[in-house]
N, C-alpha and C positions, 0 to 999 in steps of 0.2 A: 750181522756181517758174516759172509760166506768164507768158507776155508780157501776157496780159490783167490778170493781178494787178499787174505792174509799172506797165502803163498806169493802172490805177485808183489806185494809190498816188501815182504821179507827178502825176495830175492833182487828188487830194485834197490833197497838199502844196503844189501851186502854188495851188490856189483859194483856201485859207485859212493863215494863219499857223499854225506848230506849236503854240504855245500855245492857241491858239483851237481847234484840232483836238482837243487833249487834253481841254480844257474840255468840248467838244461831246461827247466820248466818255463824259466823267464824267456829263454831264447826261442823257446818252440810254443809260446802262449796259445798261438792259433790252433795248433795241432792238437795241444793238450785240451783245449776248449771242445774241440771236435770230438774227441775220445770221450771226454766227461759227458757230454751231451749224448754220445752213443750208448755209453755204459749206464748213465744215471737218469737220463731224460731231460735234464736241464742242469745248467750251471749251478743254480741255486741248490738243487738236490745234491749236487756233487760237493759243493762248499760245505753243505751241512753235514755230509758224511765225513769229509776231511777233516772238518772241525772237531767233530766228535771222536774220530779215530786218534787225532793228534792230542787231544786232552787226555785220552785213555790209552795212550800207546803202550806203555809199559804193562799194564794190566790185560790189555787185549793180546799182547805178544805173549804174556805168561799163560793165559788161559786157552787160547786158540792155536797158538804155534807148537803143537803137539810134537813128540817124536814121529809120529805117523805123518804129520804134514811134512815135516823135515825130510822124511824118507821118499816121499812123492816128489819133493823138489829135487833130491838127489837123483831119483829114477828119471825124471824128466831130463835134467841136465845130462846125465849120461846118454839118453836117447838121441837128444839133440846134438850131442857131440858125435855120436856114431853117424847121425844123418849128415852131418857137414864135414866129416872127416875127410872125405874126397870129393871136392865139388866139381871134378871132370867127370865124374860117374854119371851115366845117364839116369834121369829121374824115373824113367820107367823100368829100370832094373829091378828085377824081384827083391833083391837085398834092400833097396831103397824103399820100395813099396812096402816091404815088410816091417821097415822101421816106422814109416808113416802110420802104418795099421796099429803097431805096438803103442805108439804115441796116442793115437785116437782112443783106444781101449784104456790107456791109463787115464786120460781125461775123462771119459765117460764113466768109468768106474768109480772115480772120485769126485765126481761133479753130479751125481745123480738127482741131488736136489736142486740144482741151479738149472733155471729155464733161461735160455738164451733167445728164444723166439725164432730161431733158425738153426741149422745143423751146425755142430761144433766146427766141422772143418772150414764152413764159410766165415765163421768168426775168427778163426786162426788166419785164414788169408787175409781178412781185413785187418787183423793186428799186425801182422808182419808186413803189411803194405804201408803202414803208417811210417813216416819218415823218422819220428821219434823211436819208435821199436826197432826200425832197421839199422840205425845208429848203435843202438846198444847191441843188438844181435850181431852185427858186422864187427863191433868191438870185441865181443866175447869169442865168436867163432870163426871170424876171418871175413876179409873183404868180400862182398857179393853173397855171403852166406844167407841173409835173409831172403834175397831174390831167389837162391837155389831151394829154400824151403818152401817158398810160396809155389815155384813149379812143381815141386813134388807133392804139395797137397793138392794142386789143381789137377795134375795128373790123376791121382788118387780118387778125387772128386768125380771127374769126368768118367772113370772107369769102375767106380764102385758105387754107383747112383743109388742102389737099393740100400745100401749101409749108411747112407748119408742122412737119413731122415730121422 
């Protein structure tokens, strides 16, 4: 199991109550299924991974969720907070593009062993385009925050093509 998966799981559980999380999955079953297939290749592989993770949740959290991983999550939260602090700011501004660059650097530095098959920024754009993630992001950072993040990532991707491979 990758540290990235642990960080995502940790942040999801800390962002919302477990019963709300379960209800959200039920409400967005089709979107969750699409994301599961995208990430794991099939619903069966996703189900196997989730079953294993739930059966061993406590021990996985103890062994995988190190202070370093928690710190990466905090750094990520700070950067996303800075990115979404003023949604009226032009996404092409040097300030916003610098934050996007910092986010990508943080992800790339801490996900070196994870192969996604396409540039990280495209994965992020896809992730923040999902209704499920949009809902969580907008709840945390404000209405339309995920749309703003997508625009900022698109601008970065279009203007820094050589860095996105």
